[in-house]
N, C-alpha and C positions, 0 to 999 in steps of 0.2 A: 267590796274592795278587798276585805280580809280573805275571802275565799280565793280570789285571784292571786293574792300574795302567797297563800299557802301552796296553791297549785304551782306557782312559778318558782318560789324561793326555798320552800321547805323540802329538804332531802335527807333529813335524819331525825331521830327521836328528840334529840336535845333542842334543835331549832323549833320543832313542833311544840314541845312542852313549854319552852321559854316564851315563845310568842303567844301561845294560846291561853295559858293559865292566867296570865295577868291582863294581856291586851284584849283578847276576845272575851274573856270572862268579865272584864270591866265593861265592855260594850254591852254585854247581856244584862249586867246589873243596872246600867244606866238606861237601857232601852229593852225592857223585858219582851217586847214584841219580836225582837230579833232571835229569841231562843228557838223559834220554829225553823228558821233558816239554818242555824247551827245544828239542830237536830236532824235536818235533812241530809247533812253531810255524812251521817252514819250509813247512808245507802249508796254512797259514791263508790266508784271503782278505784279511786285514788286512796292509797293506804294512809297518806298523811291527813287527808280530810276526814277519814273515818276515825283516826286517832284524835284529831282535833275536836271532833264532836264530843268525845268523852272528856278529854283533859281541859277543855274550855270551861267546863262547869265545876271544876274542882274547888276553886276559891268560893264561888257562890254556895256550893253545896256544904262547905264547911260552916257557912253561916246559916244553914238550914233552908236555903233558897233553891228553887228549881229541882227539888228532890224527885218529883214525879217525872220530870224530863230526864233526869239522870237514870232512873230505873228503865224508862222507855228506851233510851240510847243503849243501856247495858243489855237489854233484851235483844235489840237489833244486832249487837256485836257479839253476843254470846257464842255463836257458832262460827264466827269468822276464822278462817284458817291462817291468817297472817299473825305471826308471833308478836310483831310490834304493835299491831292493833290490839291484840289480847292484853299485852302488858299495859297499854294505855287505859284500856277499859277497867282493868283490875285496880288502877290507881283510884278510880272513882268509887268502886263498890266496897 
């Protein structure tokens, strides 16, 4: 459901970050098995899903959680040409 909401309603970095860092991040913390779905967003053509893959793990990463997944997402987004994706990925690293 969150993926569909991002695809439909997120159209700028502020909406992406506000929704993903707490809401999607909270989902991942409560349901760790969902991290693979969030990680798959990094391979999307949608810029907001790619940014969401990174920023959704900010809160858990600050607690030392999902660090391996953060590094994997960062590796996937490292060479992305989209400046807003790059800026989101740099928030995590």
